[in-house]
TISENU-552533 format. One record per residue (C-alpha): x, y, z; residue in three letters. Coordinates in steps of 0.001 Angstrom, whole numbers, plus 500000, padded with zeros to 6 digits. Layout:
// TISENU-552533
XYZala...
END
This chain:
// TISENU-552533
812017733453194706unk810139735146197580unk809480738865197037unk811582741409198958unk809653743756201206unk810636747094202715unk808592749157205166unk808692752690206521unk807084754258209583unk809387757300209743unk807119759542207707unk803926758336206008unk803315754605206499unk804659753018203314unk805527749561201963unk807415748303198910unk807486744864197295unk810434744277194996unk810974748025194831unk807376748835193851unk805386750858196370unk802139749289197568unk798872751195198044unk798064750576201715unk794608752144201560unk792845754726203657unk794081756119206976unk792387753621209316unk793652750704207238unk797151752158207446unk796653752579211216unk796012748833211516unk799067748084209383unk801260750442211445unk800229748728214699unk801066745280213326unk804295746484211719unk805496748181214892unk804901744996216901unk806200742541214271unk806717739640214598unk804718739622217836unk800964738997217808unk798594741883218545unk795137740958219843unk792085742285218062unk790900744426221045unk794356746057221286unk794288746879217581unk790890748531217995unk792132750546220982unk795086751730218906unk793033752780215886unk790091754578217526unk789613756831220503unk786780755563222697unk784368758319221562unk784983757529217850unk784986753732218097unk782421752080215766unk779722749822217207unk781581746747215883unk785300747572215863unk786240743898215492unk784350743765212180unk786115746899210950unk789545745558211930unk788912742236210179unk787851744115207048unk791084746145207095unk793175742992207630unk791420741284204712unk792223744239202441unk795822744402203668unk796300740732202801unk795069741491199304unk797595744332199048unk800539742338200427unk799763739339198262unk798833735792199227unk801817733524199950unk800515730122200990unk803973728799201892unk805120731746204025unk802178734068204672unk803160737620205653unk800064738593207629unk798840735681209757unk795989735080212191unk797143733974215637unk794390733218218160unk792226736327218476unk794847738551216891unk797202739043213961unk800935739131213362unk803212740368210570unk806107738017209778unk808696740443208387unk812479740527208764unk813659742994211418unk815874744841208938unk812960745482206587unk811425748137208865unk813171751528209044unk812312752048212731unk814412749004213743unk817597750538212317unk816584753930213695unk815986752675217227unk819146750547217394unk821540753139215961unk822676754710219251unk823419751305220767unk825256750292217580unk827375753459217702unk828175752729221353unk829282749180220518unk831449750488217703unk833235752949220019unk833643750279222698unk835321748046220111unk837865750774219301unk836065752423216385unk836598756098215647unk834216758902216563unk833790759601212838unk832550756063212158unk830165756229215111unk828868759562213869unk828253758083210430unk826071755391212015unk823978758027213796unk823805760293210730unk822610757419208540unk819869756613211029unk818761760227211240unk818485760401207456unk815717757784207709unk813555760421209431unk811870761764206301unk808970763430208112unk806739763101211145unk806364759362211908unk803054757788210859unk802186761047209103unk798503761536208435unk797390759020211076unk795641760314214186unk794641757298216289unk795840756674219876unk798618754305218718unk799882756750216088unk800019759605218600unk801846757511221186unk804279756126218590unk805069759631217314unk805942760712220850unk808104757627221395unk809970757898218109unk810364761639218654unk812184760850221897unk814445758388220037unk815224761066217437unk816081763549220171unk818492761078221747unk820133760353218365unk820526764071217661unk822064764628221081unk824515761760220572unk825466762901217069unk826064766515218151unk828189765310221072unk830336763429218548unk830442766555216353unk831824768475219331unk834318765754220099unk835568765633216511unk835627769446216236unk835037769772212478unk831753771681212613unk832261775473212796unk828445775909212607unk827740773405215368unk826656776014217922unk823951777285215508unk822452773830214970unk822648773115218685unk820911776422219404unk818097775635217011unk817650772194218520unk817519773728222006unk814496775719220799unk812943772425219650unk813934770533222812unk814270773204225512unk814489770654228350unk817509768827226862unk820553769604228954unk822707767453226641unk821957769830223758unk822638772868225932unk825970771302226878unk826853770811223199unk825880774428222502unk828182775645225297unk831025773399224133unk830676774487220486unk830679778166221465unk833837777653223478unk835469775857220558unk834950778996218473unk836228781305221184unk832831782569222396unk833087781756226104unk830879784666227167unk828006783319225046unk828608779851226470unk828216781248229981unk825047782991228839unk823662779636227644unk824298778204231106unk822448781095232738unk819535780663230325unk819453776992231256unk819432777741234972unk816575780230234613unk814606777841232402unk814898775052234980unk813885777424237778unk810683778223235901unk809978774719234562unk810654772932237877unk809299775574240247unk807232772909242036unk810375770991243105unk812817771731245949unk815679774118245006unk818231771273245030unk816323769560242201unk815994772666240055unk819734772973239318unk821381772025236011unk822700768454235896unk826141767578237227unk827708767313233740unk826477770784232800unk827660772265236099unk831085770732235535unk831222772156231997unk830252775552233415unk833181775387235852unk835560774447233034unk834443777470231048unk834933779708234065unk838439778264234514unk839165778881230777unk840166775256230282unk840763774118226670unk837839772109225244unk838226768709223579unk838177768921219807unk838793772667219623unk841040772871216612unk841791775985214585unk840460779515214696unk836938780524215472unk834513780491212582unk831384782569212281unk828107780813211552unk827045780838207916unk824294783408207290unk822170784760204484unk820872788219203866unk817167788944204121unk815286788592200885unk814170791983199540unk810463792105198972unk809850788646200393unk807855789936203378unk804626789717201430unk801597788507203357unk797997789606202908unk796759791878205679unk795444790135208771unk791836790467209936unk791414793053212681unk788534791149214266unk790177787710214064unk788436785803216851unk789115782630218813unk790814779663217167unk793319779523220038unk793812775763219815unk794149775783216018unk796609778717216102unk798662776929218744unk798674773692216766unk799651775423213538unk802406777595215021unk803682774493216784unk803837772655213465unk805762775520211868unk808292776018214655unk808761772473215938unk811470771037213639unk815135771998213565unk816682774398211112unk817685771586208777unk814183770252208242unk811590771416205728unk808159771525207326unk805013771315205218unk801825772109207144unk798555771716205237unk795303773258206486unk792064771952204953unk788389772410205749unk784923773137204439unk784593776280202265unk784129779380204421unk785660777867207556unk788445780488207691unk791509778614206434unk793226781652204909unk792481783885207901unk793953781271210233unk797032780713208070unk797829784428207799unk797225784955211521unk799455782001212446unk802169783124210021unk802317786496211730unk802871784778215069unk806147783131213958unk808007785998212300unk811080785551214502unk811539781973213227unk811802783108209592unk814163786089209462unk814481785868205680unk810825786703205152unk807709785313203514unk806596784174200100unk802836784258199524unk800645783302196575unk796938782608196033unk796991779469193894unk793332779950192888unk792534776299193499unk788784776860193264unk789009778502189831unk788384776563186649unk792042777103185755unk794192777189188914unk797504779031188807unk800285776922187281unk803185776073189597unk805740777092186971unk804202780576186751unk804437780895190524unk808097779846190405unk808867782711188008unk807320785168190454unk809143783670193442unk812504783697191630unk812065787391190837unk811353788106194502unk814474786122195411unk816539788478193241unk816866786572189957unk816708788789186858unk814289787795184120unk817183786769181894unk818469784414184581unk815216782480185027unk815536779100183235unk812970778195180614unk813142774504181537unk810739773611184325unk813064771209186167unk815931773703186026unk813604776395187361unk812687774174190356unk816369773382190976unk817314777075190979unk814475777919193369unk815514775182195765unk819178776146195643unk818319779753196513unk816084778617199381unk818594776105200772unk820463778644202917unk817466780778203813unk814755780525206428unk811605781636204664unk807947780870205343unk806173779995202091unk802396780447202302unk800557778701199461unk796917779704199779unk793938777984198145unk795847775075196585unk794104772825194099unk796210769656194252unk799408768001195433unk800950768400191962unk800438772154192096unk802165772426195498unk805051769973195160unk807332772086192886unk806994775032195318unk808334773097198325unk812022773878199029unk814300770879198974unk816300771541202147unk817155774182204711unk815233775812207512unk812214777074205580unk808627775994206122unk805648775724203811unk802090776458204919unk799355775305202527unk795611775934202636unk793220773932200513unk789584772956200338unk790738769392199752unk792935767211201911unk796275767010200086unk797144763417200845unk800014763183198362unk802380765627200124unk804953763318201670unk805592764120205313unk803045766940205493unk801477767726208859unk797730768050208328unk795266770210210232unk791555769943209452unk789869773178210467unk786350772634211785unk783598775174212312unk783914777474215326unk782699776405218753unk779408778228219516unk781074780472222094unk783701781713219637unk781095782191216907unk779044784335219328unk782173786327220165unk782791786979216448unk779180788123215996unk779468790464218984unk782770791987217785unk781172793027214488unk777598793776215566unk778406795143219007unk778404793478222399unk775486795570223728unk773277794588220836unk773989790886221336unk773585791177225111unk770138792759224573unk768975789685222598unk771109786764223812unk768678784101222619unk768431785613219169unk772227785990218957unk772658782290219752unk769968781414217176unk771718783475214465unk774987781652215102unk773215778282215081unk771490779094211769unk774936779879210360unk776174776477211510unk779013778317213333unk780689778711209919unk782918781821210204unk782117783143206718unk778380782831207336unk778632784495210757unk780717787323209266unk778218787871206428unk775232788026208774unk777117790231211213unk778097792646208433unk774466792919207331unk773313793536210886unk776056796104211451unk774841797958208342unk771277797883209694unk771634799036213322unk767867799333213764unk767111795727212715unk766459793405215684unk768515790211215745unk765250788297216073unk764234789541212622unk767370787995211143unk766588784749212986unk763187784684211294unk764698785253207844unk767347782577208352unk764724780104209568unk763425779562206027unk765794776990204504unk764864778040200956unk765912781662201645unk768829781033203985unk771638781041201439unk770330784198199753unk770273785895203175unk773920784908203713unk775366787437201279unk776555791015201546unk778718793013199156unk781348790650197752unk780878788112200534unk778460785241199782unk778366781790201351unk776564780303198357unk779209781567195927unk781937780031198101unk780230776647198023unk779567776993194297unk783306777212193585unk783836773769195100unk780680772297193579unk781638773428190080unk784850771356190269unk783015768077190916unk782775765341188322unk779223764426187211unk779285761338189419unk780523763308192436unk777918766015191842unk775107763460191665unk776230761793194905unk776597765177196628unk773053766186195652unk771264762918196386unk772974762358199727unk771639765697200964unk768028764797200154unk767722762250202991unk766277763849206131unk768651762114208554unk771677763264210575unk773970760871208713unk773892757926206343unk775652754566206519unk777711753285203610unk775279750542202556unk772314752920202672unk774279755441200609unk775132752717198083unk771438751844197736unk770503755505197355unk773079756019194598unk772502752657192922unk776192751756193157unk778057748925194881unk779493749687198361unk783131749774197185unk782414752306194434unk780234754313196807unk782934754406199472unk785511755713196982unk783020758295195740unk782030759555199197unk785602759539200484unk786534761759197544unk783853764214198734unk785260763930202259unk788721764772200898unk787151767842199255unk785531768797202585unk782050768824201054unk780970765775203073unk782133764850206569unk782849761459208112unk783640761252211794unk783051757506211977unk784117754811209588unk781403754128207033unk779064756996208025unk778684760313206194unk777018763642206986unk776911767315205932unk777557770611207594unk774116772232207905unk774759775011205372unk776453772657202900unk773365770446203106unk771128773447202338unk773342774280199352unk773353770671198117unk769558770489198297unk769272773712196350unk771570772263193695unk769520769064193634unk766425771160192911unk768315773036190180unk770474770330188584unk768756767069189546unk765385765762188435unk762319764844190524unk762227761435188851unk765905760840189639unk765410761770193282unk762288759616193619unk764133756716191996unk766962757092194516unk764494757036197413unk762738753996195917unk766067752113195877unk766829753142199448unk763345752196200700unk763578748821198968unk767019748162200501unk766002749266204010unk762859747110203942unk764808744050202745unk767375744611205512unk764726745350208168unk762964742085207271unk766245740229207767unk766745742052211084unk763216741133212207unk763778737481211302unk767176737415213045unk765948739098216218unk763062736596216512unk764991733620215061unk762263732863212518unk761781732385208789unk761453735876207203unk758286734876205342unk756571734103208651unk757178737678209829unk755719739196206649unk752158740327207306unk751300741547203794unk752621740480200410unk754999743280199348unk757883742339197021unk761413743748197336unk764177743581194745unk767206744351196919unk769046741565198701unk769568743724201781unk772029742935204557unk772049739691206535unk772797739333210251unk774588736607212163unk772908737353215488unk769889739065217013unk772171741670218584unk773705742600215236unk770202742975213792unk768959745279216558unk772208747303216408unk771646748036212708unk768006748943213231unk768914751283216091unk771592753029214053unk769404753534210998unk766212754681212800unk766431758264211422unk766911757019207848unk763985754579208068unk761683757198209581unk762678759657206862unk761808757051204221unk758377756389205726unk757611760123205765unk758858760455202185unk756639757595200991unk753620759304202550unk754435762509200658unk755599761030197328unk752962758990195488unk755601757439193245unk756997755490196217unk755296752216197261unk753262752989200396unk752952749274201181unk756724749102201623unk756531752023204056unk753773750258206022unk755847747083206145unk758913749051207269unk757058750720210154unk755911747234211214unk759532746072211312unk760541749092213397unk757807748158215865unk758872744498215970unk762624744914216340unk762814748041218508unk760384747755221430unk760275750415224122unk758269753557224783unk760774755915223160unk760570754078219823unk756872753207220005unk755812756843220336unk757381757498216930unk755901754280215529unk752376755314216612unk752678758672214852unk754135757234211652unk751766754264211496unk748834756638211961unk750128758831209153unk750581755837206825unk747054754647207651unk745559758064206871unk747453758372203582unk746557754798202620unk742858755483203320unk743018758599201142unk744616756598198316unk742205753663198679unk745043751283199613unk743188748971202061unk746058746499202468unk748541749149203579unk745902750747205801unk745117747416207487unk748780746801208283unk749379750365209465unk746334750272211774unk747510746971213260unk750990748440213902unk749457751557215438unk747175749463217678unk749980747162218756unk752248750082219664unk749391751802221521unk748825748611223529unk752505748507224515unk752269752109225704unk749164751212227800unk746687753242225710unk744292750294225634unk741019751805224393unk742594753436221336unk744640750293220712unk741489748137220616unk739818750548218188unk742751750458215734unk743089746666215947unk739380746072215261unk739574748463212286unk742553746474210964unk740609743181211180unk737587744773209528unk739719746016206624unk741077742485206130unk737589740993206274unk736140743617203904unk738696742626201329unk736652739474200746unk739011737080202488unk742071738475200756unk743387739835204058unk746511738037205189unk745869735409207886unk749057736339209724unk748029740001209924unk744630739082211348unk746285736608213701unk748560739273215189unk745648741694215547unk743628739029217421unk746616738207219616unk747030741839220652unk743276742062221349unk743667738924223480unk746320740667225600unk744151743787225856unk741112741815227050unk743292740005229595unk744529743320231018unk740935744575231190unk739870741500233169unk737730740113230291unk739181736601230376unk736512734862228270unk736925737472225526unk740705737092225769unk740394733329225217unk738231733873222114unk740815736184220558unk743690733921221612unk742122730818220069unk741394732772216869unk745033733847216685unk746260730258217179unk743945728990214387unk745061731701211965unk748764731165212637unk748417727389212372unk746580727677209057unk749319729906207649unk752122727652208971unk753534730426211150unk754966728201213893unk756808730846215888unk753794733152215892unk751601730216216934unk753970729536219846unk753710733153220987unk749904733036220758unk749784729783222733unk751788731429225521unk749282734296225829unk746316731926225506unk747746729622228185unk747805732427230732unk744120733091230111unk743328729364230363unk744984729395233766unk742796732310234829unk739800730164233879unk741207727438236189unk741959725245233148unk745449724576234522unk746237721342232669unk745305722924229329unk747198726058230296unk750433724216231066unk750209722093227925unk749607725165225744unk752457727112227363unk754928724228227011unk753973723694223347unk754304727428222771unk757804727466224274unk758830724598221980unk757448726290218876unk759308729592219356unk762621727818218724unk765891727115220441unk768090729894219095unk768499733032221276unk765824735452220087unk763071737754221279unk760482735116220365unk762214732473222469unk762477734873225404unk758768735734225170unk757880732041225023unk759878731398228200unk758254734380229888unk754737733152229023unk755622729646230263unk756941731033233560unk753710733002234091unk751585729882233605unk753851727720235799unk753428730269238571unk749657729967238368unk750112726165238445unk752114726578241717unk755315725180240160unk757344728058241610unk760846726625241197unk760397725735237524unk758674729062236923unk761599730923238481unk764085728945236378unk762234729799233136unk761795733458234139unk765520733839234789unk766297732275231390unk763941734775229763unk765475737681231703unk768990736894230477unk767767736811226886unk765814740069227185unk768874741775228676unk771232740509225983unk768779741603223254unk768105744999224868unk764327744621225289unk763723746789228384unk759926746466228515unk760022742676228744unk763033742916231036unk760902744907233502unk757912742545233030unk760110739537233792unk761523741333236829unk757977741827238129unk757225738146237556unk760375737078239441unk759451739372242341unk755955737811242488unk757508734324242472unk759722735205245433unk756649736481247317unk754841733240246494unk757843731254247818unk758002733320251007unk761311735004250102unk760037738483250945unk763366740306251322unk764493738965247959unk761143739943246409unk761491743537247633unk765102743753246396unk764183742444242929unk761219744810242632unk763324747835243573unk766021746764241091unk763599746743238148unk761487749781239042unk763789752285237213unk763562750183234026unk759778749993234323unk759421753751234834unk761215754285231514unk759042751816229628unk755509751243230949unk753144752491233625unk751553749016233792unk754906747423234558unk755713750110237100unk752414749378238852unk753091745611238820unk756496746105240409unk755117748523243009unk752534745892243934unk755200743170244230unk757363745505246304unk754428746280248620unk753757742585249204unk757374742024250166unk757488745090252415unk754253744057254145unk755784740761255245unk758926742579256370unk756862744764258678unk757194747994256634unk753427748525256318unk753442752317255869unk755779752081252887unk753841749086251552unk750610751119251691unk752260753990249767unk753393751565247047unk749941749964246747unk748192753331246499unk750601754402243715unk750081751075241916unk746291751356242172unk746386754846240657unk748448753609237719unk746186750602237077unk743021752736237255unk744471755324234844unk744966752528232307unk741593750858232963unk743356747616233931unk740345746355235858unk741610742927236985unk744900744331238259unk743159747273239918unk740734744919241739unk743597742736242962unk745558745754244183unk742495747230245880unk741967743932247759unk745599743934248934unk745239747509250121unk742050746637252042unk743764743654253710unk746706745851254660unk744446748472256246unk742458745781258081unk745609744231259502unk746849747679260488unk743625748443262375unk743957745149264293unk747485746111265257unk
END
């Protein structure tokens, strides 16, 4: 028999199979499920799912991959049913095949129509009311509780409107039946929740009249009229009046007409006395600053529901972020909503032994007036008594510093108009229906305001830069700002700049952030001490990586755990607010928490353990970078390896060149941190660092990246020389020279490349042929730029021989393309074309950087062979590939080539347009390319009659070529400039 499923969206997203609740996973996975469930059985396309889960700013680089992962896990949860699958793939989307009655929102949304059909068929008002009441009971809490994506927010608003309509319809039936003496009170409370609802205001007026309180009913009408005047002030007066039904009811009240359903004498609303001693909140902070949005959100959470709903609002955040201060401040803003007072307790969640819930219940029962002899000894009976006493009261219960869901749950009233406000360092995910608020650090402006309120505005105004630096060093963490400000206030003669200097030393920063009983380090220590050994190890090691954040797979390598275990481990730290995650699968620290974690790693970790973690991460990143290099060039990974360095990790694999470059881009900070670490830590393999910097240079071209590559390759080379590691030095010097060549620093590039070849040769032939081949190829390009064509051919032919001997076909194809261009310059056109065409074949057919370069080289040679049309066709093919693979330097070079081809074909307007299109790209990447495009632009402008502008472009191009000692290009440009001046003098 097929299993029976039941689903709920009215509250937390939940699912049951045969009565057993299913674990639907983490929030984003539940977001995906909620989208599919809400649309069931319709299909939802993959892009629409992604738009519903993530806001644009938070969307991962590959949302489709993330969605597919969530769907895969959901299928595992729901169970595989080959005959009637529940979650199916349809085209580019997914659909849930579930019965309509299995989802609580279907009954909820159809209830008002069902009640209307029942009345139309002759059913009683009581039966119709039962239908509406049953539907409203399904509303257990805020819909899609705990989910915060665009779809969840929109669905909450939509379902909230449905609930409002159901409440209005049910209260109208209550008034019609006339059996609710307290109806006016509930209607009044709902008017506070839905102030724009004229239906609810009509029910309130009707209920007041039914209990003989016509004057109050008229007052409700006047309140409504004034509200609409204010709310709709932008509309004409005729559109600011109450609706026709309300105006008619107003007239009936004025005429003292009897109201339908008014049976029996007036009844007073049920009430409870205030609770003696229950107004117990800690004192607020006199200098409470900012937090306007958070206060508004929290007070809105506490006052939004009707009197018959229990609201649980949970505030979580990093230690020291000001959760208690916010909660107390917000509680004091809503006193009028809780006339029966407050209950407050510090649950000591950060202590080794948090306060027991049963002990708190004893205290609360005493406050509520129960004598010691009347407090039950049985825990369940104690909870029942507490909830019965709270049922008819409206009390705000503030549970500060909670440790867990289990500690809080017994202290939540069961019904009535009370609210519970919880603060915790951890996110309490097990509180059904709770509204969660994660409190972040202060915005810099508010943190500066807090500093100024304690230290003094004049003092901060006298040193504005230092004040901003103090706040930044505190990471805008309120506790840290308050500690520093208190110290400065106690030392009025100390300049703020002196405190900036003291906070600048990371090793001293936490000790500086203490004064009296306030200490940031002690606050963090409370949370750290509660971690399991595995959590503590992850917390410490994660902080040691000098990168803004860390991806899941890198973190798994660092910790030596599989990705699934690592994700659970890191998400547990996220729940404890010790680690942050603003994007799926990426983790980072608040600055001060990172400082604390590093200090604990120095105290509780071991140097060998940390080095071992970095060795695993370096090994993983190199294995993955090699795969990325191979994918981006569509070549066998062994061909791209220039020295023999083993790796043990499998690394990631990539299905496309774009996926490979995306990963390399995202993990640049991590890879650079690893290279620096290997230079400083002799226990790490320097050869792996040299290989990794080579992969960064290969996969991520462009001036911005190559500047960093030059510095790191130079550092690796220097360290390798000091350690006597000639192989690593040879590779690092090649990488440095290659990157210098791409940034047009040709003399230094040649020096590094020749040193690399010499190191290989000095090793007695042990130097890798591929490494020498790439060094010769780069020297070939350098000689070509310098106008030394014969020398360029020598290096090019050496590179081809070395690559051919080492069976590096793709590299040989690239070398043939460069060599062919130099053959053409020697007027060896037949050899040039043959070499270029063979090179293009060797670089492969799959889209890759290597293929694009091969096409570019072929187009250059075809141009010199006067085959302009074929050259243009190949250049445009190359351009599309370079664009799709995000290789801006070659994109600009190909643009310059296309412009030259249009000049050669006599299409001068098109040549000028193309050159101007690619100039911005060239200016961001290479002065040589900028000069080439300026020269092509000038040639087009000259033929269009714009000689003055053409001369300006040629002069700028000549200056750029001369700066870079590009002799051949400078001579050609100088000749064009001379011809232009000669023609101008004839004119």
